[in-house]
N, C-alpha and C positions, 0 to 999 in steps of 0.2 A: 888040575890047572884051571878049569872053568869054575870050579867051586871056589877057588881063591879070588878070581877076578870079579865075581858077581858082587860080593859085598863092597868092593872098591867103587864100582860103577854106581851102585845105589847111593853111596855116601856123597859122590860128586854131584849126582842129580839132586840130592836133598840140599846140598850147599847152594847150588845154583838157584833152586826154587826159593830158598830163604832170602838170598840176595835180591831176587826179583820182587818178592813180597815187601822187603824192606824199602826198596826204591819206590814202589807204588805207594806205600804208606807215607813216606816223606813227601812225595809229590802232592798227595791229597792234603796233607797238613799245610803245605805251603799255599796251596790254592785256597784253603779255608781261611788262612791268616790274611792273605791278600784281600779276599772278599770281605772279611770283617773289618779290615783297615779302611777299605773304600767306603763301606756302609757307615762306619763311624765318622769318617770325614764328611760324608754327605749329611749325615744326621746332625753333626755339629754345625755344618753350614746352614741347614734348615732352621736351627734354633737360635741363630744369631739375632739378638734383640737390640734395638737401638739403645744407646746409653741413656737417653733422656726419657725413655719409656719403660713400662713394665709389661712383661709378657707372661701369659698364663696359657700354655699350649697354643691354640690358634687365636686367642683373644689378646689384642694389642691395646694397651692403655697408654695413650699419649695425651690425655685430656688435662686441662688446667696446668699447662707447662709454659705458657707464654711463647709458644712456637709461632714463627712467621712462615714456615714452610714445613712440608711433610718429610720426615727423615726416611732413609732406606728401610724397607720392611722385609721381614723374612718371607720366603715364597709360600709358606704354609698358612699365612694369616688369612682369617676368614671374617672376623669382626673387628673393625677399627673404631676406636674411641678417640676422636680428634676434636671434641667440642671444647668450648671455653678457651680458645687460643686467639692468636692474632693472624691467622692464616688468610692470605689474600690469593687472588687468582694466579699471579706468578709463582706462588709458593706451592702449586700443585705440579709435581714432576710428571713428565710424560711416561716415566717407567710404571706409573700406576696402571696404565692400560694393560700391562703384562701380568698383573696380579690376578690370575684367573680363578683363584680360590676365594676371593673376597665376596661376601654375600650382603653384609650390612655395614654402612658407613655413617658415623655420627659426625657431622660437620656444622652443627648449629652453634650460634653465638661466636661467629668469627667475623672476618672483614671481607667477605666475598661481595663484589659488585656485579658480577656476571655469573650466569649459570655455569658450573664447572664442566669442562669438556673432556678432560683426560682421566675419566673414571673407568674402572674395570667394567667390561660388558657383562660380567656375571652378577652384578649387583641386583638384589631383590628388594632392598629397603634402603632409602636414602633420606637423611634428616638434614635439611638446609634452613631451618627456621632461625630467626634472629640474626639475619644478615641484611644486606642492602641490595638484593637481587631485584632488578627491574624488568628484565625481558626473559621470557621462556621460549627459547628457540626450538624448532622442531629438530634441527640437526643434532643438538646436544642430547635430546631425549632418544633419538634414533640409535644412539650408541649403546643404549641399555634396553634391549628388547625384552629382557626377563624381569624388568622392574614391576613390582607389585604394590609398593607403598611409597608415596612421595609426600614429604612434609615441607611445605613452603610458608608456614605461618610467620607473621611479623616480618614481612619484607615490604618492598615497594612495587608490587606487581599491580598493574592496572589492566582494565579490560582490553585496551588497544595494544598493550605490550605483549599479549599472548598471541604468538603467530598462528595463522590459520592452519587448522589440522595439526596443531602442535603435538597432540597425543595419538596421532594416527598410527605410529609405529610402536605403540606400547599396548599390545592386545591383552596383556595380563594385569594391567593396572587395576587394582581393586579399591585402593584408598587414596584419596586426594584431599589434603588439608591446605586451604588458602585463607585461613582466618587472619583478621587484622591486616589487611592489605588496602588497596585503593580501588577495588572493583566497584563499578557502577551498574553492572548487569551480570547475568549468569554467563560464564564462559561458554563459548560454542565449541563444537567438535569434541566433546568429552567422549571417552571410549565407552562402548556398550558393556564392557566388563566391570564397570565401576559399581561398587557396593556401598561405599560410604563417602559422602561429600560434605565437607564443612566449609561454609562461607560466612561465618559469623563475624560481626563487627567490621563490616565493610560499608559501602554507600549504595547498596542495591535498593532501588526504589520501584522498579517495574519488573514484572515477570510475565513475558508474553506466552502465547500458547505453545510455541515450539521450543521453549527453554529446556525442557527435560525430554525432548523427543529422542527415542532410542535407548533410554536408560531404564529398561525393564528390569534389570538386575539390582537397581539401587534399593538398599534396605534402610539406610540412615541418612537423613537430610537435616542439616543444622543451618538455620538462617537467622540466628539471634542477632540483635543489635543492629538492624538495618533500618531502612526508611520505608518499609512496606505498609501500604494502606489497602483497604478493600477495593477501592476504585481502580487501583493500578495492578491488580492481579487478575489474569484471565480466568474465566469460569472453569475451564477444563484443564487448568495448568497441572494440578496435582492428580487428576484422575488417571493420567497416563502411567503413574508410578504404582503399578498394580501390586508389586511385592514389597512396598514400603512398610517397615515395622516401627520406625521411630521418626517423628516429625517434631521439630522444635522451632517455634516462631516467637521466642521470648524477646521482649524489649523492642517491639515495633509499634505501629500506630493502628492496629486493627480494632474496629468497633464490633465486629462479629467474626466468628470463625470463617475462614475461606470456604466457599461452596465446593461441593463435589470432592470432599476429601476421600482419599483411598481408605476403604473400610475393611477390606477382606483380611488383611494380615496386620493391620496397625495395632501395636501393643503399647506404645508410649506417645502421648500427645501433650505438648507443653505450650501453653498459651498465656503464661503469666506475664505481668508487667506490660500489658497493652492498654487499650482504652475500651475494653469490652463493656457495653452497656446492657446487652441482653443476648441470650442464647436462643436463636430461632428453633422452633420445634422441628425436629428431624435433622438437625445439624450433626447429630452423633448416631444416626440410624445405621445399622449394619455392622457396627464395630463390636462384634461378639468376642474378639480376642483382645480387646483393650484391657491392659493391666494397670496403667497409671495415667491419671488425668490431672493436670495442674492448671487451675484457673486463678491462681493467687495474684494479688496486686492489680485488680481491675475495679470497675464501677458497677458490679452486679448487685442487684437488690433482691432478685427472685429468679427462679428457674421454672420453665413451663412444665406442666404435667406431661409425663411420657418421654421426657428428654433421655432418661436412662433405661428405656424399656429393653434395649438390646445389650446393655452392659452387664451381662451375666458373669463375666470373668474379671470385672473391675476389682482390684485389690487395694488401690490407693487413690483417695480423692483429696486433693489439696486445694483449698478455697480460701485461705487466709487473706486478710487485707481487702475484703469487700464489705460494703455497707449493707449487710443482709437485713431485710425487713421480715421478721419472723411472725407473720400472721397466718391466717388460714390459707393463704396462697401457697405456703410450704407444707401444708398438712400431708400432701402426697409424698414429699421427700422424707418427712418424719416417719411415715409408715414404711417407706422403702428401706430406710436405714435400719429400722427395727427388724424388718423381715430378713435383711442380710446378716444381722448379728455380728459375730466376730470375724466373719469372712472378709470384711472391708475395714480399712483404716482411714479415718476421716480426720483432717487437720484444718482448723481455722473456721469451722462453721459456727461462728459466734454471732449472736444477734446484735445489730446496731439500733434497732427499733422494733416495736414501740418502746417507750421509756420504761414500762413496767417489766420488760424482759431484757433490757440492755445488758450486754456482757454475759449473757447466759447462752449455753450451748443449745442448739436446736434439739438435740437428742434428749435433753433433760426437760423439755417443756411438755410434760405429760398432762398436767391439769389444764394448761392453756389449750392444748390441741383437742382435748376431750370436749371443750366448749364449742368447737367448730361443728356445725351441722352440714353434712354433705347432702345436697339435693341434686338429683339427676333430672335434668330437663331435656327437652329436645335438642337444645344446643350443647348439652353436657358441660355445665359450668359449676364452679364452687361458689357458694354463697354463705354469708353469715347474716342472718336476719334479712333485711332488705338491702344490704350493702354490697361490698366490693366483690369483684370478680378477679380471676387470675389474670392480672394485667399483662403478663408476659406473653400470653397467647395471641395478642393483637399486634398489629404492625404499628409500632410507635412512630410518631412523626420525627423528623430529624431534629437534632439538638438545636435549640434556639429558635425554632419555628413556631411562632404564635400568630395565628391568623384571625382577623376580626371580620365578622359578617354582619351586614345590616339585615335585620329580619324583615321579610316581606309580609309575613302574617304575625304581627306582634302579639296577637291575642292567644296564640297557641303555645302553652308551656312556658310563658314568660311572666314577669311580675304583673300582677293585676292592679291597675291603678284604683280600682274601686275598693280594695281592701284597706283596712286601717292598720298599718304596721306600727305597733306601739312598743316594739322591742328595742327602740333607740338604736344603740350601736352594736348590738350582738343578736345572734340567733342560734338556736340549738335544735338539731333534728335527731333522727334515729341514729345516723351514722356520721354526722358532720356538724361541727360547731363553727360558726362564722362570726367574725368580729371586724368592724369597720371603724376607722378613725380619720377625721378630716385633718389634713396637714396644712393646707393653705386655702386661699380663696378658689383655687382651681384644681386641687388634687386631694384624693382620698386613698388611704392605705387600707388594703383588704388582707386579712390573715385568716387562716382556717386550720383546723385539725380534723383528722378522720380516724375512725376506729379501725377501718380496713383500707389497705391501699387500693387505688383505682388507677386505671390506665390514663384517664384524663378527667378534667372537670369542665363543666360549662358555666361560665361566669357571665351574668347579664345585669345590666343596670338601666334604670328607668328614671328619667327626670320628670317630676310631677309638674303639670301645668297649673295655671291659675284657674282655669275653668274645668268643666267636666271632661274635656278631651284629654287624651293621653299624650304625654310628651314623647320625645325620641327615645327609642330603645336600642341598645347595642349589646351584642353578644361576642364572646371570645372563648375559644378553647384553650385551656391551660394544661400543660403537661402534668402527669400524675405525680411526679416527684417534687413539684413546687408547693410551697405552703404560704406564699406571699405574692401579692400583685398590687401594683400602683396604678390607680386610675388618674389620668391627667387630662388636661384640656377640658375641664368641666366648667360649668357656668357658675359665676360667683352668686352668692346669696340665693342658692337653690336647694331644693330637697330632692334627694335621690333614694330610690329603693334598689338595693343591691342584693341579688340572689345568686345562689350557687347550688349545683347538683352534680354528684359524681356520675360519670357516664359508664355504662356497661360496655363490654367488648362488642356486642352486636350493634349498639347504637353508633359507636365510633367507626366500625368497619363499613357501615353503610354510607358514611359521609353525610348524613342528614341530621340537622339540628332541629328537632321537633319534640314536642312533649309526648309522654305516654303516662299511663296511670302509675307505673312504678316510679318514674322520675318525678311526677308531681308529689308523690308521698315523701320522697327524699329531698324535695326542694326546701332550702333554708334561706330566709331573707332577713335583711336588716336595713335600717334607715339611717341616713347620714345627711347633714346639712353643711354646705360650704359657707365660709365666712364672707363678709363684705370685702369688696375691693378697696384697698387703702388708696386715697387720692394722692397724686404726685405732690400736691402742695404740702400735705402733712409730712411726707417723707423728707421733703426739702427742709421744712421747719425743724424737724428732729435732727437732721444732719447739721444744720446751722447751730443748734443748741450745743451739740457735741463739740463742734469746732470752737465755740466760745469757752467752753468749760476746760478744754485741754490746756490752753496757754496759762490760765490762772493756776491750775494744779501744778504746772511746771515751775512757775515763779515761786510758789510757796515751798515746793520741795527743794529748789536751789538755795533759797534763803536759809532754810533749816540746815542744809549741808554745810554752808559757809560758816554759820554760827558754831556748829559742832566742831569743825576743823580748827577754828580760832581758839576755842576753849582748850582743845587738846594740845595745841602748840604752846599756849600760855602755861599750862600746867607743866609741860616738859621743861620749859625755860626756868620756871620758878624752882623746880626740883634740882636742875643743874646748878643754879646759883646757890641753893641751900646747902648742897653737899660740898661745894668748894673744891672739887677735884680738877679744876681747870688750871694746870700749871704750865710752866715753860716747856718748850719742846725738847729740852735736854733731860727732862726728868724721866727716869726709867720706871715703868710700871709693868705689872703682870697682865695676863689676859683678862677677858671679861669676867671670868669666874672669880677673879681676885681683885675686883675694883675697889672694894672698901678697905683694903689692908695693904700697906707698903711693907715689903719684905726686905730683909737684909740678906743679900746673896751669900755672904760668907758664913753667917751663922746658920743659914739653911743648909749649906753644903758641908758644914762641919769644919770650916776653916777659921782659925782665929784671926780676927780683924786687927790690922795695924794701920796707924795713921801715916806711917812712913811710906815711901814709894816702894812698892813691891815689884820685883822684876824677876822673871824666870827666863833663863837663857836656853837657847838651842833646842827646840823653839820655845817661845814663852810669851808672856804678856805682862803689862804693868798696869798699876792702878794709881790714880792721883786723886786726892780729895777735892771735893767741890762743894759749893754752898747748896744746902738743901732748900727745897721750896718751903716757904713759911707755912706752917700748918694753921688750920682754922681753929684748932683747939690746942690747949697746952699739952705738949708731949715731951718726953725725955729727949735731952739733947742727943743728936745722932748725926752721922755723916753718911752721905751717899757717895758712890764712886761710879765713874764711867770708865769703860774698858777701851784701851787703845792698843791696836795691834802692833807688835814689835816683829819686824821681819828679820830673820837671822841672815847672816852673811854667807852661810855655807850652802845656800841654794835649796834648802829643804823648806817645806811648808808646814803650816799648822795642822795638827791632827794626822801627821804622817810619821810612821815609824822609821827607824834607821835603815831597815832593809826594804823599804818601799821603793818600787821602780815605777815611775810615772810613764805615761804614754809619750812616745817619742814625738818631738816637734811641738808639743803644746802641754800646758798645765791643766790642772783641774781645780775648781773651787767648790767641789761638792762638800767638803768638810766645813767650809765657812758658811755655806747656806744652812746646813744643819745646825750650826752653832749660833744662828741668828745674827751673824756678822755681815754687814752689807758688802756686796761684791765690789763696790768702788774702793774699798779699803785694801783690796787684795792686789798685790803686785808680785809677779814671779821673777826672781833674779836669776 
C-alpha cells in the first residue's frame, strides 16, 4: 500500500514545483520587460532633439538658424552651439537654469543687450563676443560659480559699467577676454585666479601701480592697440607679475620698453609697431627664458653692446621695419649672431645705411666687419680710426631738443679766427665731410656726412670781424641722426667760419662743451659768406616792372585768341555754303555718318517704289510724293517721300501684334519712339 502511494506523492510534488518555477519565471520576465520599457521611454525622452537643431549625443548644434529664442533642449545636453543667430535677452528661457549638465555655451554674434541671467550654474566656458552688452553685473556672474573662461570681445563694455567686485564670486575664472570694447583703464577687482587677460584695442592710456595687484597667477597679458606711453606707465607696474610668460604691447606709443619688466619666466615679448628709438642697456637683463622677441616696425638704428647678454634661450628675433645703420656699432651683434649659428632665427635685420651696404643683411657683412678695429680703453668703447662710438650707450636727448650755448671761453676748441680757411664751402676730415651753402642774406645751409654714426655733433660758427679781434661765436649740439642744419639770423655781407666735430659718448654724458685733442683732430671747418641785403626800393621797382608787363601780355594773348576764333568760324561757314546741304526742314536725311549721301528708303529696304499713294491697312502707313530739295549738282530725277501715320479704327496701335494686350488704363508709344516717329503724331483711340 505504501509502495503504491509513494510514487503518486512524488509526482504531485514535482508538478507543484514545476508550476511554482513557471510562475516565478513569468514574473521575472514581466519585470524585465517593464524595466526595459521604462528605460527605453526615458532614453527616447533624453534624446529628443529640437526640430531646428542637430544633435550629436550631448552636442547640440543650433547655430546659424536665424533663431530669436532658444528652443527646448534635451536634459543630457552639455555643449550648446547657439552662435550667429538673432537671440535677444527675452529669448533666453528660465528653463535653462535647470540644464545642470551644460558646460559650454556659444552665444556670440547675437543681439544681446544685457548680460544673460538665466544660464545654467554648471557653465565652465561662456562665449558672448559680438553682442551689445554694456554692463557686467555681479549678480549675473554670481550665478555661475564654476565659470573658468569668459569671452566678452567686441561689446560695449566701459570701465565704469563693470560693477565693483563683479568677479568676486568667480574664484575659478582663469581666462578673461575684453578686447575691442570701450575701456579707458585696467578693470579693478579682477580675480586672483586669472591666468590670461586680453585688453587689446581699447582706450587704455594709463596704468597705475595698483592695476595688477593680486594677479600673481597671470601668465599672458595682451595690451595691443591702446594709448600707452612711457610717461603714463608706473615704474613697478609689471614687476608685480612675477609669473608672466607672455607680454604684448603692440601698436602703442612707447619710445623705450617699460622699465622693470618681469624677467624670471617671460618667454614672449612683443613690442612691434611702437615708436621705439633706442633700447636702453639692461632693459632685457635677466630674461634667460625669453624665446621670442619682436621689435619690428619701430625707429631703431642700433642696439647697445650687451643688450642680449642674458638671452641664451632666444630662438626668434624679429626686427624688420627699422632703419638699421650697419656700421661698427653693430659689430658686437654680428659676432653674437655668428656665435649662435642655427639656434636662432632672425628676420628683418637689413641695413638701411650706409649707402654701400644698403639692403644687405648684417649677417652677410663679413668684409665690412673685418675692417672694424676693436680698441678696449678704460671706458670700454668701440672705435674705427678716430671716429664714432656706440651711440646707443649714451642717454640721447629728447626728440626735437636742440639747445644753443654761448661759449664763455671761445678760444677753446672753437674756430680759430687767426687761421686762413681756404676750403671755401666744404671741408673734409678723417671721419666727417662738411658742406655749407649760403641761401640768402641771413641764412646758410649746413650739410654733412659721416663714416661712422655718432651720438651727437657739435656745430659752431664764427663771424669774422673787420679787425684782429674775434667776432661772436655760437655753438649748438645736434642729434646724431641729423645730416642737415639751417643757420638763420646771420649778418648780411659777412664771412662765417663753420666747424663741426662728432662727439664721443663720454663728452656728451659730462654735459661739457669743450675741446680735447681728439676732438681737435676730428674738427672740420668750412667758410661761407652771406650776400648783400637787397634794398626795399629795388624790390618795389622790380614788382612794378612785373605789374606793367602782365597787362601787356594779357592784351596780346586776348587779341591772338579772337583772331584765331574768327578764322575758325569763317572757315566753317564757307564749308557749309560750299557743300550746300542746308535744305528745308521737311527734307529727311540720315545721321551724321551719312551726311554726304541721300538715300532712298524704299530701295534700301528692298521695297519697290511707286509714285502712287501707298496705303497699308490695320495697321499701316501711307506715302505721298513731295518736291525734292533742288540739288547743287545735276543728279537723276528722283522723288522723296514723307511718312504720315494712319491710325486704324480697331483700336490697335502701330508695331503691335494681334494678340498684344496693352496695360489697362493707358497706352504706350514705345514702338513709335523706336521708329523715329514723333510722339505728337500718336493718338490712342
